[in-house]
Structure formats: structure tokens, C-alpha cells
N, C-alpha and C positions, 0 to 999 in steps of 0.2 A: 623218480617218476611220479611217486606218489604225493608227494608233498602238496601240490594244489588242485587237486581233483575236487570236482562238484557235481551237482546234478546235470548240469548242463554240457560240460566238457571235460575231457580227460586232461586237458593242459589248459585251465582259465587263463594263467597268466599270459600265455601266447594269444590268447583271445583279445586279451585289451593291449598287449604289446603290439601286434601286426600291424594290422589296417585298420585305425579306430572308424574311419568313414565307411569301410568296406563292412565292418561287423555290424555297423548300426544301420546299415543299407535297410529299406524295408524289402527289397527283392531277397535278399537272403534269409530273411524270417518267412518270407512266403514259400521260399524253396525248401526252409527246414520242415514248414508246415507238411508243404507236399509230401516230403519224404516220411514224415510219420504217418500222414494218412494212407500212404502206398504200403507202408510196412504194417500198419494195422490190417488193410485189407489183405495182403498175402498172409499174415500169420493167422487171420479167422477163418480162411478158407481151407479145409480139411482136403480138399482135392489139390491145392495149389503146392508145388514143391520148389525149391530153389535155394540159394545161396545168398546172404549179405555180406559183402565185403565193407571193412572201414579201412580207411587210410588216413594217417596222420603224417605230415610234414614235419620231419625234425630240425631242431635249432633254428626255426624261421624267425624268431626274434633276432638272432644275433646278425642275420642276413639282411634284416631290416634296418639295422643299426650301421652294418656295414656298408651296404649297397643303395641305402634309401628308401622312401614310400614308393615314389614312382616307378622305380625300378622293380620292387617287390610285387607291385598290383600287376605289373606286366607280366612278371613270372608266374604268379597264382592262375594270370588268364590262360597263360599259354598251357600250363599244367592241366587246367579244366579242358580245356579244349583237346589236349591228347587224351584225357581220360574219356570223354565222350566219344572219341572216334575210334577209339581202342575196345571200349566195352560195348558199344551200340546199345546197352540197356540204359535204364535211368541212373544217371548219375546226379547226386545231391551234394552241394556246396552246404554242409550240415551246420557247422560254425566255426568260426577263426579259420584255422589251417586243417580241419578234419572234413572229408569227404565220404559220405555212404553211398554206395553202388548196389542196387538191389537187384540181383541176378536172377529174374525168373526163369524157371524150367531147367536151371542150371544143375548139374551134378557137384559133387565135391571136387572130384578129380578134374573137370571143366572149370572150376572157380579156381583151383590152385595153380593150374596151367595159366590162366588169365593173370593171376597175382603174381607168377615168376617173370610172366612178360613185363609186368609195369616195374617189377624189380629190376630187371633188365635195362630198362629205359631210364632208371635213376641212377644207374652206374655210370652214366654217361652225363656230359654237361649240358647245361641248358642254355642257349645263346639269347640274350636280350640286349637289342641295340648294340651287337658288336661284341658283346662282353660275356664270358662263358660263367657260369656259376654251376656248382655241384651242390646238392641238397638231398637227403635220403630220407626215407619212408619207413614207417613201421604198419604193418597191415594185419587185420584180423578179419578172421572169417567164421561164419555161423550158419549152418544148414536150418533149414525149417521144411516141414515141422520136425519138432522135436524138443531141443533144450529150451526154447522160449515160447510162451503163450501169448505175450505182451510185447508192444513195442519197448516197454521201459527194462523188461526182461532181456530181450534181444540186444538193448544198447549195453547193459551190465555185461553180457557175455562177451559182445565185441571188444567193450573195453580191458577186460581180462586178456583176452587174446593179444590185442594191439600192445599191452603190457609186456607180455611174455616174447612177445615178437622184437621189441626194443631190446629187451635183455639178452637176446640172440646176437645182437648187432645190426649194423646198418643195412636195409632193404631186405627185410626179412618179413615172412608170412607165416602167421601161426592159426591152425583150425582149431576153434572151440571142440572139445571132446569130453569124454566122460570125466578124462584126469581134470580139466580145468572146471568141469562142473562142481567135481567134489571139493576142489578149491573155491569156489565162488560161495558154495554152500557153508562152507568152513567160516568164509569170512564174514558172511550174512550173519553166522552164530554167533561170531565174536563181537559183531556190532549190536547185534540184540542184547548180549549178555553186559556190555561196558556200561550201559546207562543203570542196569540194575546193580550192578558190582559197586558203581559210585553211590548210588542210593543207601546201600546196605553196607558201604564200607569194607568190600570184599576186595578191594584191591590191596596186594599184599605190598607194603613199602620196605625196602631194603637199602642198605648202603655200604658202598664200596669203599672201604678206607683207603687213603693213599698215605704211604711211608715217605719219611725224609731220610735218605741217607747221610745227610750233613748233621742234623739234631738226632739221628737214631731214635725219633718217635715218630707215631701216627699224627699227622698235624692236618690233614684235608679228608673230605668224604664226598660222595656222589651219590645222589639218589637212584635207585633203579626201582623199576615196578614190574609185578608179574600179577596175571589172575588165573584161576582154576575155573576151569568150565567141564562140567559133567559132560564125559564122552569125548571129549578133545585132550584133558590133561592142563598142565601146567604151560601158560602162554607167556612167553616173553615180552618185553616193549617192543624189541625189533619186528614183532609180526602184528602186535595190536595199535601200535602208534599209528602206522599208515592206514590202518581200519578206520581209527578215529578221525584221522583227517580226513577222509573219505566222506565219512559218516556225517561229518558236521559236529563230531564229540569233542574234538581235541581240545576247544576253549574249556569245557566242564572238566575235563581230564587233568589238563595241565594246572588248572588254578586250583584243583584239587590237591596236586602235588606241591605247589608252592606253597600251600598252607601248611602243609605237613614238613617241609623242609625248613619253614620259618620257625614252626613249633621246635623242631629239633634243635635249631639253633639257640631259641630261647632256653631249654631245657641244657643245654651244653653249658650256656652262659652262667646259669643258675647254679649248675653243679661245680661250676670254677672250672672248668677244662680250658687247658691252653690249646689252642687251633687257629688255623689260619682263616678256613672258609669251609662252608659246606654248598656242593654245586647241584642244580637242577639244570638238565638237558633239556632245552625248548625247541620247540616246532619254529620255523619261519611263519607259519601260519599266523602265530601269534602276533606278529608284526603288524600284520594287516587289521588287527582290531584297534579301533579308535582310543579304547580305554583302556590298553594296556599297561601303560605306565601308570595311570590312575590305579589300577589294580594291585600292581607290584607296591606301590606307594602306601597303599590302604593296609596291605598284610605286614609290610616292615613295622608300620606305625602301630598295628595291633599288636605285636610279639615284642615291639621294641628291639629290632635286629640292629646292631652297633655296624657301623659304616665299615664295609670290607669283608664282611661274615657272610653275606649272601653273594653266591656266585652262579651266574646263567651261563649255560653252554649253547653255543650255536656251532652249527657244522660247517666247515669252510664252502662247502658246495653253496650254501644259502646266500654266500656274499655274490653270486653269479646271477640271483635272482631279477637284480636291476630295479629294486623298490627304492623310489627317491628318497624314501623317508626313513629308510634303515639307518642310515649314519646319524639322523637326528635322534633318532629314538634311542641308539645306543649311546649316544652322549648324554642324553638325560639320564640314562641309567647309571652311567659312569658318575654325572654330578651327585647322583642320590648315594652313591657310596657301594654300588653293586659291581662286584668284580666281574669281567667279561672275559670268557674264555673260548678260544676258538679250537673247534675238533678237527681232527682228520687232517692237522698241519702235515704238510709235504704230500698230499694227493694230487695236487696242481691244478685244482679247481678254479683258485682265484690267483690273482696276481699279487706280489710282494707290495706293489703299489697300493692296492686295497687294504691291505693289513695296516701299512703305514698310515692310511688317512683316515682309519678307524681306532677308537679309545679301548683297543684290545689290550689286556694285560697280560694274559696267558696263553700258551701254546699246549694242545694236545698232540703228541706225536701219533701219527698214522700207526694204529696196531699193526698193519700188514708189515710194516720194517721191523718191529718187534719179534714177529714169526720168523721174517727173513734171517734173522741173527743165527738161527740153527740149521739154516741150508745153502746160504748165500753170504759167502764170506765179504762179497762186495757191499753189500747192504750196510754193513759198519760205518763205511765211509761217507755214506749218505747221512747215516745217523749223525756222525760226529759233524757234518757240515751243517745240518739243520739245527743242532744244538749250539753250534758255537754262533750261528747267524741269530739264533733268539738270545743268545747272552750280548751280543753285539747291541742288539736293539732292545737292550735291558727289559725283557722279557721272561716271565717264569716259563720253565718247559716242563710238562708231565708226560711221562711215558705208562700207557695203559696196555694191559694184557701181559704183564709181566708174569714168566710162569717157570723160568729155569735159572739156574747158577749162572751159566753163560751170559744170559739176558743181564740179568744184576749186574755181572762184572763189566760187560761193555758199555752199558749205560752209564754205571757210575763213573767209569776210565774216561768216557766222553763228556762228562760234566752234568748228566742228567740226575739231579737229586731226588726229585720227586717220582715217586713210582707205584703203579697202582696195578695188582692182578691177584692172582691164586697163590702166587709164592709167597705173597704175605698174608693174606687173608681174603677168605669167601665174602660175598656180601652179607652183613649183619643187620639183625634186627636195631631197631633204634637205640633200645636200653643196653644192649652190648657194644654199640658203637660209643655211647657216653662214657662208658667205662674204659675204652681204648684210647680215647682223644687226649693227645699229650703225653700218653704213655709209651715205653720202650715195647719190644716184642716179647720179651720175658715176663714183663707185667700184665701184657695184654692176653698171652696165650690161654690161661682159662677162659676168657669171654670168646675167643675165635674159634677154639676146639670145643668150646659148648653148642655150637651151632650145629 
């Protein structure tokens, strides 16, 4: 949900994919301007009290592809008519498939009752030209005065509440409160620190080694990052990467990491290490950058990275984003000798046909399946099937999150020889990684346990 946020919309991908003519229409801009004006007036008056409700329609891009432009335009008009009739207050088509409803003089209880009524309506089908359609919504509410003093602050509060609603399931509403306020402040602190961390090179770069049960050596590695923020402690990439995407800093952060990975590859080559590749996980946001291919090529040439030694990892969920140039960009990277790794394999986000159409060479098994080997005996049959499928397609399979003897045994018996996790090694600093690449566990032990 965080991958494509920007200042205009929580889901700008939907903004471009839904109804181009509608989003470009001047009336929508006028309505958005009117919304911001009303919001500013409400927040600037200390005597005014009320609640702002933001509503986002989920999966509308898929509906547009399935049912067509005209059907979805009529669906949006029907939804907007319903909202205006139900809310009676000012309903604004803010952008794309997002609506802002300013509930002047409402209490939080009244606003939540209204949200529940709206959610109940979305539990039922909408009928357009005799064809039923189900779509779901995420709703966020924020009372004023209180948490936000400006329109921009209010929209940030609403976005966070909408995000939490989406995590709770379809047709849910979440009220922005002190807990979410603390989360917002934490995100803002992280966003402010990322730029400083890059400038001062305070981003800690570590590498997760991958062990081959066939060669009995460490043959691969994957970059991971974390930062230390005073008052917050160590922040992992899973938390600060979405913040970097939202704040527009993901480009600088990942190009910084790309330079570090290629630098590491160069050092490993110069040291005579025998290894297959070193991986950088990348955000789908980079595929929106026109100069992405050029930047990768530039860094490869700067460090004279041999073909096949640099790997870029993308999440399986990114295949559902629908960018027409994704396949073209991936093919260009493959032609440059970059190994392409698909993470979250088995999560069900993309179809097998999509994998077949793309120049993917390596799959990473969804770590959820690895964890379930300890609690659900049936999971091993799913793992065996996925590993067999990868082998039949002549694709390499890597299992991540391996932590126990049982997991190692099950994965090895199923034919997955590349395994990564704390069972083998914690993340290592670059100098220690160089000392274990191409080495067995016994030779590597002094450098692993030194960490």
C-alpha cells in the first residue's frame, strides 16, 4: 500500500490507471480546490468542530481493466451520488478514486456511525446496466480541531488512517488518534533523518549470506540496510523504505545502496572470491525513473562488475502494478547481465504466466512457508510443489528466513539448495562477507561469530 504514495494521492497508480479523462477534467480540479478551501476554513476557525472522512475505493484499476471505462465511469457517478445523498454534507471528489467528506459539527461518534453505514453499503453489489459489481473501501476519519492545524497535516493524518483501515480488511474505517499521531511523528522523524543519514553515510550496510547445500559453501549474499535514529533506536529497511518512498527519497537511497553493492562485488572479485552474485532488493518506484537503466549501467561500468554478479530483487507483488514498460526494463537489465530475482514467490500476487513472460532467473520462496514448516505439516507439500515447479522451469530457488534444523532438512530434501537465514549466519559487514564468500561453514565461523 505504500509503494506509490506521493503528495497528491495515497494511490497515484490508480489515479493514472482508472479514468484518465475524469482525472484530467477541470471540474475535478475545481472540486479539489474547493475541498482544500473548505478544509482550510474549518481548521482555521477555533470555534468550528467537526470530522473529516476520507474514502478510498480499493482495486479500482482491476475493475477498470475487467469491466471497461464506461462501466467504471458510471459506477463512480453512482457512488458519488450515494455519498452525497447519505452524507448530506460536503462531499468532494478529491482525486482519482479518493473522496473527502467534511462533516461540519459532527462528533466522532456520529462520524463513525456514518462510516459504518457507508461500509454496509459497500458490502452489497452496485448494479450498472444490469451488471452487478462489488468493490470495497478504506476509510479514515480525523476530528478537528486537535491533530491537524493545516490542510496538509489533515491529509497526512487521513492517509495514515486510511492505510490502517486497509490493513484491517475490506470496508473498514479507522479514526486518527494519539496512537496514529505517534506513528505519524515517528514516520516524519524517519523521513527527516534519511537525507542526513545519506549525506553523512550513516546508513549501516550489512549483507545476508546465502549457503549452498550442494557446494557446502557461501555463494551468494543480499544487501540489507538499517539506520540508527536518536530517540527511536535502530530502524530496519522494512520500516524506513516505505517512508523513503512516500517522501520521495527512495531514488537517492537505493542508488546509494546500488553503489555499495557494486563496490562490494568489485572487492570480492579483487580478493579472488568464488561466488555467484550479490543482490540489491529494489522498489518498484525505480522502474518509474526514466534513467534507471542508465544509472545501473553507469555503476556497473564504474566498478567493472562482471556479467551475472549483480542481482536485483523485486517483489512478486510489483508484477501486479501494470506498468507497460516493466517487461522492457527487465529485459534490458537481463541483457546487461543483471540477474533478476523475484521475491515472495508463492504469495499468489502474480500469475505463473507473468513469470514466464519476464526474464526472471531466480525465485525466492515466501518466508511464510518456511516458518510454517514448524507448525503446519501441510506446508511442506506446498514448498515441494513450488520447488519442483521452479526446477521444471529451470529457475534457481532460494529459501529465506531459515532458522532451524527441521527447516534445513525439509528444504534440502525438497531440492532447495540455496538457503539464507540465521541458521547459517546473521547479516555481516562487508569485510566479513568477503572473508566467507566461497568458503564452507567451518572456515567462515570466525568471521560469522565475530559479528
